[in-house]
C-alpha positions as CSV (number, residue, x, y, z in Angstrom):
1,X,-58.9,-64.3,-62.5
2,X,-55.3,-64.1,-63.7
3,X,-53.5,-60.8,-64.2
4,X,-53.7,-61.3,-67.9
5,X,-57.4,-61.4,-67.6
6,X,-57.6,-58.0,-65.9
7,X,-58.3,-56.0,-69.1
8,X,-61.1,-53.4,-69.8
9,X,-64.4,-55.2,-70.1
10,X,-66.6,-54.0,-73.0
11,X,-69.8,-56.1,-72.7
12,X,-71.9,-57.3,-69.8
13,X,-72.4,-61.0,-69.2
14,X,-73.9,-62.9,-66.3
15,X,-71.6,-64.4,-63.7
16,X,-72.1,-68.2,-63.7
17,X,-70.5,-71.3,-62.4
18,X,-69.2,-74.0,-64.8
19,X,-70.9,-76.7,-62.7
20,X,-74.4,-75.1,-62.5
21,X,-77.0,-77.8,-62.9
22,X,-80.0,-77.8,-65.3
23,X,-82.4,-77.6,-62.4
24,X,-80.9,-74.5,-61.0
25,X,-81.0,-72.8,-64.4
26,X,-84.7,-73.6,-64.7
27,X,-85.5,-72.1,-61.3
28,X,-83.5,-68.9,-62.2
29,X,-85.4,-68.7,-65.5
30,X,-88.8,-68.8,-63.7
31,X,-87.6,-66.2,-61.1
32,X,-86.6,-63.9,-63.9
33,X,-90.0,-64.2,-65.6
34,X,-91.8,-63.4,-62.3
35,X,-89.5,-60.4,-61.8
36,X,-90.4,-58.9,-65.2
37,X,-94.2,-59.2,-64.6
38,X,-94.0,-58.0,-60.9
39,X,-91.9,-54.9,-61.7
40,X,-89.0,-56.1,-59.6
41,X,-86.7,-55.1,-62.5
42,X,-86.9,-51.4,-63.5
43,X,-84.4,-49.1,-65.1
44,X,-83.9,-45.4,-64.8
45,X,-83.6,-43.5,-68.2
46,X,-80.2,-42.0,-68.8
47,X,-79.5,-39.0,-71.1
48,X,-76.5,-38.3,-73.3
49,X,-73.5,-36.6,-71.8
50,X,-71.7,-33.7,-73.4
51,X,-69.1,-31.2,-72.4
52,X,-71.9,-28.7,-71.5
53,X,-72.7,-30.8,-68.5
54,X,-69.2,-30.8,-67.0
55,X,-69.3,-30.0,-63.3
56,X,-73.1,-30.2,-63.1
57,X,-75.0,-32.0,-60.3
58,X,-77.6,-34.5,-61.2
59,X,-80.3,-35.7,-58.9
60,X,-81.3,-39.3,-59.4
61,X,-85.1,-39.7,-58.6
62,X,-86.4,-42.4,-56.4
63,X,-88.2,-45.3,-58.0
64,X,-92.0,-45.2,-57.7
65,X,-92.7,-48.7,-56.6
66,X,-92.3,-49.4,-52.9
67,X,-91.9,-53.1,-53.8
68,X,-88.7,-52.2,-55.7
69,X,-87.4,-50.0,-52.9
70,X,-87.7,-53.0,-50.6
71,X,-85.9,-55.3,-53.0
72,X,-83.4,-53.0,-54.6
73,X,-79.7,-53.9,-54.1
74,X,-77.5,-51.6,-52.0
75,X,-74.4,-52.2,-54.1
76,X,-74.2,-54.5,-57.1
77,X,-71.0,-53.3,-58.7
78,X,-68.1,-51.2,-57.5
79,X,-66.0,-49.6,-60.1
80,X,-63.0,-47.7,-59.0
81,X,-60.4,-45.7,-60.8
82,X,-56.8,-46.3,-59.8
83,X,-54.9,-43.1,-58.9
84,X,-52.1,-44.1,-61.2
85,X,-54.4,-44.4,-64.2
86,X,-51.7,-44.1,-66.9
87,X,-49.6,-47.0,-65.5
88,X,-52.3,-49.4,-64.4
89,X,-55.6,-50.5,-65.8
90,X,-59.0,-50.3,-64.1
91,X,-60.0,-53.1,-61.8
92,X,-63.3,-54.7,-61.3
93,X,-63.9,-56.0,-57.9
94,X,-66.8,-58.2,-57.0
95,X,-67.2,-58.5,-53.3
96,X,-69.2,-61.1,-51.4
97,X,-70.2,-58.4,-49.0
98,X,-71.9,-56.6,-51.9
99,X,-74.2,-59.5,-52.6
100,X,-77.3,-58.9,-50.6
101,X,-80.4,-61.1,-50.3
102,X,-83.5,-60.0,-52.1
103,X,-85.5,-60.2,-48.9
104,X,-83.5,-57.4,-47.2
105,X,-85.4,-54.2,-46.8
106,X,-83.8,-50.8,-47.2
107,X,-85.2,-48.6,-44.5
108,X,-83.8,-45.2,-45.6
109,X,-85.4,-43.8,-48.7
110,X,-83.1,-40.8,-49.4
111,X,-82.5,-39.1,-52.7
112,X,-79.1,-39.7,-54.2
113,X,-77.0,-36.9,-55.6
114,X,-74.1,-37.5,-57.9
115,X,-71.4,-34.9,-58.5
116,X,-70.1,-35.3,-62.1
117,X,-66.4,-34.6,-62.2
118,X,-65.0,-32.4,-65.1
119,X,-63.2,-35.2,-66.8
120,X,-65.2,-38.3,-66.0
121,X,-64.5,-41.1,-68.4
122,X,-67.4,-43.4,-69.1
123,X,-66.2,-46.8,-69.9
124,X,-68.1,-49.5,-71.6
125,X,-67.9,-52.7,-69.6
126,X,-67.0,-56.0,-71.1
127,X,-68.3,-59.1,-69.7
128,X,-65.9,-61.7,-68.5
129,X,-66.7,-65.2,-67.4
130,X,-64.8,-65.4,-64.2
131,X,-63.1,-68.6,-63.4
132,X,-64.5,-69.9,-60.1
133,X,-61.0,-70.9,-59.1
134,X,-59.7,-67.3,-59.4
135,X,-62.5,-65.6,-57.4
136,X,-60.6,-66.2,-54.2
137,X,-57.7,-64.2,-55.6
138,X,-60.0,-61.2,-56.3
139,X,-61.6,-61.4,-52.9
140,X,-58.3,-61.2,-51.2
141,X,-57.8,-57.7,-52.6
142,X,-61.2,-56.4,-51.4
143,X,-60.1,-55.1,-48.1
144,X,-57.3,-53.1,-49.7
145,X,-59.6,-51.5,-52.3
146,X,-62.2,-50.6,-49.6
147,X,-59.5,-48.9,-47.6
148,X,-58.5,-46.9,-50.7
149,X,-62.1,-46.1,-51.4
150,X,-62.7,-44.7,-47.8
151,X,-59.7,-42.4,-48.1
152,X,-60.6,-41.0,-51.5
153,X,-64.3,-40.7,-51.2
154,X,-64.1,-37.4,-49.4
155,X,-62.0,-36.1,-52.2
156,X,-64.4,-37.2,-54.9
157,X,-67.5,-35.7,-53.3
158,X,-67.1,-32.0,-54.3
159,X,-69.3,-28.9,-54.1
160,X,-69.7,-28.5,-57.8
161,X,-71.4,-25.0,-57.7
162,X,-68.5,-23.6,-55.7
163,X,-66.0,-25.1,-58.1
164,X,-67.9,-23.4,-61.0
165,X,-67.8,-20.1,-59.1
166,X,-64.1,-20.4,-58.4
167,X,-63.3,-21.2,-62.0
168,X,-65.4,-18.2,-63.2
169,X,-63.7,-15.9,-60.8
170,X,-60.3,-17.1,-61.8
171,X,-61.1,-16.6,-65.4
172,X,-62.4,-13.0,-64.8
173,X,-59.3,-10.8,-65.1
174,X,-61.3,-7.7,-64.3
175,X,-61.1,-8.5,-60.5
176,X,-59.2,-5.7,-58.8
177,X,-57.4,-5.3,-55.5
178,X,-57.4,-1.9,-53.8
179,X,-55.7,-1.0,-50.5
180,X,-57.7,1.1,-48.0
181,X,-56.2,2.0,-44.6
182,X,-53.7,-0.7,-44.9
183,X,-56.2,-3.4,-45.7
184,X,-56.5,-5.0,-49.1
185,X,-60.0,-5.0,-50.6
186,X,-61.0,-7.3,-53.4
187,X,-63.3,-5.8,-56.1
188,X,-64.9,-8.9,-57.8
189,X,-65.2,-8.9,-61.5
190,X,-68.3,-8.4,-63.6
191,X,-69.0,-12.1,-63.8
192,X,-70.4,-12.0,-60.3
193,X,-74.0,-11.1,-59.7
194,X,-74.8,-7.5,-60.4
195,X,-75.1,-5.1,-57.5
196,X,-78.4,-3.2,-57.4
197,X,-78.8,0.4,-56.5
198,X,-81.1,-0.7,-53.6
199,X,-78.1,-2.5,-52.0
200,X,-76.1,0.7,-52.3
201,X,-78.8,2.7,-50.5
202,X,-78.8,0.1,-47.7
203,X,-75.0,0.2,-47.4
204,X,-73.8,3.6,-48.6
205,X,-70.5,3.3,-46.7
206,X,-69.6,-0.3,-47.7
207,X,-66.4,0.2,-49.6
208,X,-66.2,-3.1,-51.4
209,X,-69.9,-3.0,-52.4
210,X,-69.7,0.5,-53.7
211,X,-66.5,-0.2,-55.7
212,X,-68.0,-3.2,-57.3
213,X,-71.1,-1.2,-58.2
214,X,-69.0,1.6,-59.7
215,X,-67.0,-1.0,-61.8
216,X,-70.2,-2.6,-63.1
217,X,-71.7,0.8,-64.0
218,X,-68.5,1.8,-65.7
219,X,-68.4,-1.3,-67.9
220,X,-72.0,-0.6,-68.8
221,X,-71.1,2.9,-69.9
222,X,-73.0,4.6,-67.2
223,X,-70.2,7.0,-66.3
224,X,-72.5,9.4,-64.4
225,X,-73.3,6.7,-61.8
226,X,-69.7,5.5,-61.6
227,X,-68.4,9.1,-61.1
228,X,-71.1,9.8,-58.5
229,X,-70.2,6.7,-56.5
230,X,-66.5,7.2,-56.7
231,X,-66.8,10.9,-55.7
232,X,-68.8,9.8,-52.6
233,X,-66.1,7.3,-51.7
234,X,-63.4,9.9,-52.3
235,X,-65.1,12.1,-49.7
236,X,-65.4,9.2,-47.2
237,X,-61.7,8.2,-47.7
238,X,-60.0,11.4,-48.6
239,X,-56.5,10.0,-48.0
240,X,-56.9,7.0,-50.2
241,X,-54.8,7.4,-53.4
242,X,-56.1,4.3,-55.2
243,X,-59.7,5.6,-55.1
244,X,-58.6,8.9,-56.5
245,X,-56.7,7.1,-59.3
246,X,-59.8,5.0,-60.1
247,X,-61.9,8.1,-60.2
248,X,-59.3,9.8,-62.4
249,X,-59.4,7.0,-64.9
250,X,-63.2,7.1,-65.2
251,X,-63.2,10.9,-65.6
252,X,-60.7,10.6,-68.5
253,X,-62.9,8.0,-70.1
254,X,-66.0,10.1,-69.6
255,X,-64.2,13.1,-71.1
256,X,-64.5,15.3,-68.1
257,X,-61.2,17.1,-68.2
258,X,-62.0,19.8,-65.6
259,X,-62.9,17.4,-62.9
260,X,-60.0,15.2,-63.9
261,X,-57.6,18.1,-63.4
262,X,-59.0,18.8,-60.0
263,X,-58.5,15.1,-59.0
264,X,-55.0,15.2,-60.3
265,X,-54.3,18.1,-57.9
266,X,-55.6,16.1,-55.0
267,X,-53.4,13.2,-56.0
268,X,-50.3,15.3,-56.3
269,X,-50.9,16.9,-52.8
270,X,-51.4,13.5,-51.2
271,X,-48.5,12.3,-49.0
272,X,-49.2,8.6,-49.9
273,X,-48.7,9.2,-53.7
274,X,-45.8,7.1,-54.9
275,X,-43.3,8.3,-57.4
276,X,-44.7,6.0,-60.1
277,X,-48.2,7.4,-59.5
278,X,-46.8,10.9,-59.7
279,X,-45.2,10.3,-63.0
280,X,-48.4,8.8,-64.4
281,X,-50.7,11.6,-63.3
282,X,-48.2,14.2,-64.6
283,X,-48.4,12.6,-68.0
284,X,-52.2,12.6,-67.9
285,X,-52.2,16.2,-66.7
286,X,-50.0,17.3,-69.6
287,X,-52.3,15.5,-72.2
288,X,-55.4,17.0,-70.6
289,X,-54.0,20.6,-70.6
290,X,-53.1,20.2,-74.3
291,X,-56.6,19.0,-75.0
292,X,-58.4,21.6,-72.8
293,X,-57.3,24.9,-74.1
294,X,-58.8,27.9,-72.2
295,X,-61.6,29.5,-74.1
296,X,-62.6,33.1,-73.6
297,X,-66.3,32.3,-74.5
298,X,-68.3,29.1,-74.4
299,X,-71.5,28.8,-76.5
300,X,-74.4,26.5,-75.9
301,X,-77.8,25.8,-77.6
302,X,-80.9,24.4,-75.9
303,X,-83.8,22.8,-77.7
304,X,-87.1,21.7,-76.2
305,X,-90.5,20.5,-77.3
306,X,-93.4,19.5,-75.2
307,X,-97.1,19.4,-74.5
308,X,-99.6,20.0,-71.7
309,X,-103.0,18.5,-71.2
310,X,-105.1,20.7,-68.9
311,X,-108.2,19.4,-67.1
312,X,-109.5,22.9,-66.4
313,X,-107.8,25.4,-68.7
314,X,-110.2,28.3,-67.9
315,X,-110.4,27.8,-64.1
316,X,-114.1,26.9,-64.2
317,X,-115.6,26.9,-60.7
318,X,-116.6,23.7,-59.0
319,X,-120.3,24.7,-59.3
320,X,-119.9,25.9,-62.9
321,X,-121.3,29.3,-61.6
322,X,-119.7,32.7,-61.5
323,X,-120.3,36.1,-60.2
324,X,-120.5,38.9,-62.8
325,X,-121.6,42.5,-62.0
326,X,-123.1,41.4,-58.7
327,X,-125.1,38.6,-60.4
328,X,-124.6,34.9,-60.5
329,X,-124.5,33.4,-64.0
330,X,-123.4,30.1,-65.6
331,X,-119.6,29.5,-66.0
332,X,-119.8,27.8,-69.4
333,X,-116.2,28.1,-70.6
334,X,-114.4,24.9,-71.9
335,X,-112.5,23.0,-69.3
336,X,-110.3,20.5,-71.3
337,X,-107.7,21.5,-73.8
338,X,-104.1,20.8,-74.9
339,X,-101.2,23.1,-75.5
340,X,-98.1,22.3,-77.5
341,X,-94.9,24.3,-77.3
342,X,-91.4,24.4,-78.6
343,X,-88.4,26.5,-77.5
344,X,-84.9,27.4,-78.7
345,X,-82.3,29.2,-76.7
346,X,-78.6,30.2,-77.1
347,X,-76.3,30.9,-74.2
348,X,-72.9,32.4,-74.1
349,X,-70.7,32.3,-71.0
350,X,-67.4,33.9,-70.2
351,X,-65.1,33.3,-67.2
352,X,-64.2,36.4,-65.2
353,X,-61.3,35.3,-63.0
354,X,-61.4,32.2,-61.0
355,X,-64.6,32.7,-59.1
356,X,-66.9,34.7,-61.5
357,X,-68.6,34.2,-64.8
358,X,-70.9,36.2,-67.1
359,X,-73.8,34.9,-69.1
360,X,-76.0,36.1,-72.0
361,X,-79.1,34.1,-73.0
362,X,-81.5,34.7,-75.8
363,X,-84.6,32.5,-76.3
364,X,-87.8,32.1,-78.1
365,X,-90.9,30.0,-77.5
366,X,-93.9,29.2,-79.6
367,X,-97.1,28.0,-78.0
368,X,-100.2,26.6,-79.8
369,X,-103.5,25.8,-78.0
370,X,-105.8,23.2,-79.6
371,X,-109.3,24.5,-78.9
372,X,-109.1,28.0,-77.6
373,X,-106.6,30.8,-78.3
374,X,-105.6,32.1,-74.8
375,X,-102.3,30.2,-75.0
376,X,-101.6,30.9,-78.6
377,X,-98.5,33.2,-78.5
378,X,-94.9,33.7,-79.3
379,X,-92.4,35.0,-76.7
380,X,-88.9,36.3,-76.9
381,X,-86.5,36.8,-74.0
382,X,-83.0,38.3,-73.3
383,X,-81.2,37.7,-70.1
384,X,-77.9,39.0,-68.6
385,X,-76.5,37.4,-65.5
386,X,-73.4,37.5,-63.4
387,X,-72.2,34.7,-61.0
388,X,-69.7,35.8,-58.5
389,X,-68.8,35.4,-54.8
390,X,-68.1,37.8,-51.9
391,X,-66.7,36.1,-48.9
392,X,-68.8,33.0,-48.3
393,X,-71.7,34.5,-50.3
394,X,-72.5,33.4,-53.8
395,X,-74.2,36.3,-55.6
396,X,-76.1,36.3,-58.9
397,X,-77.5,39.7,-60.1
398,X,-79.5,39.5,-63.3
399,X,-81.5,41.6,-65.8
400,X,-84.3,40.2,-68.0
401,X,-86.3,41.7,-70.8
402,X,-89.2,39.8,-72.5
403,X,-92.0,40.3,-75.0
404,X,-95.0,38.2,-75.6
405,X,-97.2,38.4,-78.8
406,X,-100.6,36.9,-78.2
407,X,-102.7,36.0,-81.2
408,X,-106.0,37.5,-80.0
409,X,-104.9,39.7,-77.1
410,X,-102.7,42.7,-76.5
411,X,-98.9,42.2,-76.6
412,X,-97.2,42.5,-73.3
413,X,-93.7,43.6,-72.2
414,X,-91.8,42.9,-69.1
415,X,-88.7,44.4,-67.6
416,X,-87.2,42.7,-64.6
417,X,-84.0,42.9,-62.6
418,X,-82.9,41.4,-59.3
419,X,-80.3,39.5,-57.3
420,X,-80.1,36.1,-55.7
421,X,-77.7,34.9,-53.1
422,X,-76.8,31.8,-51.1
423,X,-74.4,30.5,-48.5
424,X,-73.6,27.2,-46.9
425,X,-73.7,26.3,-43.2
426,X,-71.9,23.1,-42.6
427,X,-71.9,20.2,-45.0
428,X,-75.7,19.7,-45.2
429,X,-77.3,23.1,-44.9
430,X,-77.5,26.0,-47.4
431,X,-79.6,29.2,-47.3
432,X,-80.8,31.3,-50.2
433,X,-82.4,34.7,-50.5
434,X,-83.5,37.0,-53.3
435,X,-85.1,40.2,-54.4
436,X,-86.7,41.1,-57.8
437,X,-88.3,44.2,-59.3
438,X,-90.7,43.8,-62.3
439,X,-92.4,46.4,-64.6
440,X,-95.1,44.8,-66.7
441,X,-97.0,46.6,-69.5
442,X,-99.7,45.7,-72.0
443,X,-100.3,47.3,-75.4
444,X,-103.8,48.6,-75.6
445,X,-105.3,47.9,-79.0
446,X,-108.6,47.6,-80.8
447,X,-109.0,44.0,-79.7
448,X,-108.3,44.7,-76.0
449,X,-109.0,48.3,-75.1
450,X,-108.4,47.7,-71.4
451,X,-105.1,46.0,-71.5
452,X,-103.2,48.9,-70.0
453,X,-105.3,48.8,-66.8
454,X,-103.2,45.8,-65.7
455,X,-99.9,47.6,-66.1
456,X,-98.2,47.0,-62.8
457,X,-95.0,47.3,-60.8
458,X,-94.1,44.4,-58.6
459,X,-91.6,43.7,-55.8
460,X,-90.8,40.2,-54.6
461,X,-88.7,38.8,-51.7
462,X,-87.8,35.2,-51.1
463,X,-86.0,33.1,-48.5
464,X,-85.0,29.4,-48.8
465,X,-83.4,26.6,-46.9
466,X,-82.0,23.4,-48.5
467,X,-81.0,20.4,-46.5
468,X,-79.0,17.4,-47.8
469,X,-79.9,14.2,-46.1
470,X,-77.6,12.4,-48.4
471,X,-76.4,12.5,-52.0
472,X,-79.7,10.9,-52.8
473,X,-82.2,12.9,-50.8
474,X,-82.6,16.6,-50.2
475,X,-85.4,19.0,-49.1
476,X,-86.2,22.6,-49.9
477,X,-88.3,25.0,-47.9
478,X,-89.2,28.4,-49.3
479,X,-90.9,31.6,-48.1
480,X,-92.0,34.4,-50.4
481,X,-93.7,37.7,-50.4
482,X,-94.8,39.8,-53.3
483,X,-96.7,43.1,-53.8
484,X,-98.2,44.3,-57.1
485,X,-99.5,47.8,-57.7
486,X,-101.5,48.2,-60.9
487,X,-102.6,51.2,-63.0
488,X,-106.2,50.4,-62.1
489,X,-106.4,49.2,-58.5
490,X,-109.7,47.4,-58.6
491,X,-109.1,43.7,-58.9
492,X,-105.4,44.2,-59.8
493,X,-103.6,45.3,-56.7
494,X,-102.8,42.4,-54.4
495,X,-100.3,41.0,-52.0
496,X,-99.2,37.3,-52.0
497,X,-97.6,35.2,-49.2
498,X,-96.0,31.9,-50.3
499,X,-94.9,28.8,-48.4
500,X,-93.4,25.9,-50.2
501,X,-91.8,22.5,-49.5
502,X,-90.0,20.2,-51.9
503,X,-88.6,16.7,-51.5
504,X,-85.9,15.8,-54.1
505,X,-84.5,12.4,-55.0
506,X,-81.3,12.4,-57.2
507,X,-81.4,8.7,-58.2
508,X,-78.8,7.6,-60.7
509,X,-81.6,6.5,-63.1
510,X,-83.8,9.6,-62.7
511,X,-84.4,12.8,-60.8
512,X,-87.7,13.1,-59.0
513,X,-89.0,16.2,-57.2
514,X,-92.2,16.4,-55.2
515,X,-93.6,19.7,-54.1
516,X,-96.5,21.3,-52.3
517,X,-97.0,25.1,-52.0
518,X,-99.6,27.4,-50.4
519,X,-100.3,30.9,-51.7
520,X,-102.4,33.4,-49.8
521,X,-103.7,36.2,-52.1
522,X,-105.1,39.4,-50.5
523,X,-106.5,42.0,-52.8
524,X,-106.7,45.7,-51.9
525,X,-109.9,46.9,-53.6
526,X,-113.2,45.5,-54.8
527,X,-113.5,44.5,-58.4
528,X,-116.9,46.0,-59.4
529,X,-117.0,44.0,-62.7
530,X,-117.4,40.8,-60.5
531,X,-118.7,41.8,-57.0
532,X,-118.7,45.3,-55.7
533,X,-119.5,44.3,-52.1
534,X,-116.6,41.8,-51.5
535,X,-112.8,42.4,-51.6
536,X,-111.4,39.2,-53.2
537,X,-109.3,36.9,-50.9
538,X,-108.3,33.4,-51.8
539,X,-105.8,30.6,-51.0
540,X,-104.4,28.1,-53.5
541,X,-102.7,24.8,-52.8
542,X,-100.5,23.5,-55.6
543,X,-99.1,19.9,-55.6
544,X,-96.8,18.8,-58.3
545,X,-94.4,15.9,-59.2
546,X,-91.6,16.3,-61.7
547,X,-89.7,13.4,-63.2
548,X,-86.5,13.9,-65.3
549,X,-84.5,11.1,-66.9
550,X,-81.7,10.9,-69.4
551,X,-82.7,9.3,-72.7
552,X,-79.2,7.9,-72.9
553,X,-79.9,5.7,-69.9
554,X,-82.5,3.9,-72.1
555,X,-80.9,4.3,-75.6
556,X,-77.1,4.9,-75.2
557,X,-76.6,5.0,-78.9
558,X,-79.0,8.0,-79.3
559,X,-77.6,9.9,-76.3
560,X,-74.1,8.7,-75.4
561,X,-73.3,11.9,-73.4
562,X,-76.6,11.7,-71.3
563,X,-77.6,15.3,-72.2
564,X,-81.0,14.5,-73.8
565,X,-83.7,14.5,-71.2
566,X,-87.3,13.5,-71.0
567,X,-89.4,15.5,-68.4
568,X,-92.8,14.3,-67.1
569,X,-94.9,16.4,-64.8
570,X,-98.2,16.4,-62.9
571,X,-99.8,19.4,-61.2
572,X,-103.0,19.8,-59.2
573,X,-104.1,23.2,-58.1
574,X,-107.0,23.7,-55.6
575,X,-108.3,27.2,-55.2
576,X,-110.7,28.4,-52.5
577,X,-111.9,32.0,-52.4
578,X,-114.6,34.2,-50.8
579,X,-116.0,34.8,-54.4
580,X,-117.5,31.8,-56.2
581,X,-115.5,32.4,-59.3
582,X,-112.3,31.3,-57.5
583,X,-113.5,28.0,-56.1
584,X,-112.0,25.6,-58.6
585,X,-109.7,22.6,-59.2
586,X,-107.3,22.4,-62.1
587,X,-105.1,19.5,-63.0
588,X,-102.5,19.2,-65.8
589,X,-100.2,16.6,-67.2
590,X,-97.1,17.6,-69.1
591,X,-94.3,15.9,-71.1
592,X,-91.3,17.5,-72.8
593,X,-87.9,16.7,-74.3
594,X,-84.9,18.9,-73.9
595,X,-81.4,18.7,-75.2
596,X,-78.3,20.9,-74.7
597,X,-75.5,21.3,-77.2
598,X,-72.0,22.6,-76.4
599,X,-71.3,24.4,-79.7
600,X,-67.6,25.1,-79.4
601,X,-66.5,22.1,-77.4
């Protein structure tokens, strides 16, 4: 073929010789017919290409017929693209080495994978009747082309998925580099696969992993998780300025000025803070201080609604029998009931110096029981509390006054005061203690002429220990003792010993607390209205699970500040006593919603 004949070929034609005889043509025609009917010729369907398939890998399936696999040609046509595409035209090379006899058998039956390059140009092929006299000129160039092919084939076979990942990473401008202890850490952008919280639990100290998780949560608007993660990293790397700056930026976005000002102080006191960083944080500090003007008082409102389904509202005994005036009778009270309640509270707080604050709270609750009336009431409360510190002791004295108006029972009043304290021992341990005094009275009326018999004075003491396994998990152990002295001793004077254990999980997506408590009740005198021969003594075991989640985690538009909570609870109480009345099991399920408002924010 002459150089002028080396143009792009647009149609396929069969290569033939000018001197082919009629006999040979007849033989070829017969062979072609046999090939059609014996499935020697088969095509693989091809789909349309588009820009959506750029850089995708395609797998070419093997043909079904073993006969075809034995007769298929290894190479029938080699099309190469010249490196200098703009200056030269494509060449079609037909090599004698590529012509393989139909009787050759291909032993390897491997699947073929084709990597499609981003800018592949699919060319239509023209047919050109090659002049037999020019074939030798073409064959002469075969060795050169094969050499070029062997050098470039490694460059053409690419790992397409890795190319896609590289392009996506390059396009993601959110990728961040942070320096920790002299080493640069890359925080991949959000286009990479999301980090799950389970991965964070498995590698809590993995800086790169935690930074990426914090970045993903921040972009999703989950500032609580982002802040929690960055605060943990800030504790692990207290000298790292870049982590502090990252935390500061999130606190500003989350509108947490007080925490932001505390982080600014850490940055300003850090020796590694550059002059540019110092100028930046000073500007942020000035803006925050203008926005956060000290208030003498802060006011809050709390709203809650909920319901409880009780499986044994009247503590009916397991045998449905009870002792009454030394006789055994049926315990026929209803067991199943529901109670709905709603509460509203207002709180005012005032700072007293740097380490103390004063609080006043007023609240009211309305309760409505479906079937019976024992839990139909309205209650009102007033609380005064002071939070202060003395040395390493945090102290909280308080005073509480409450009144409960029952629908079908005497009204009751309660006056209580006490003090609670706590102190830390190391980073993981804290201890608490408390004392309270209570004076409870019941109004005697025509409906209940014995209400004042239960008027009592009580003293309570408590000790507790909290242990932090991690920011996720903590435990609480509590001990308690209380003594109640009533106006009428029989059946009303008792002592209680409490032992409790709780396991708490502060997940970013929810707070879960599991508790189990034992209470030993020892009464001081026989209750003649029940059994005049036995002094009551019983033990109760209470198991409960509490689940609290922010509604904003599910519906950010409804609760953008994450201060609207859903609370789910389950409680099972098993009581065993030496009097049949107090052998019972009670279960309850509760659900409530609560929301807090900062009124003068």
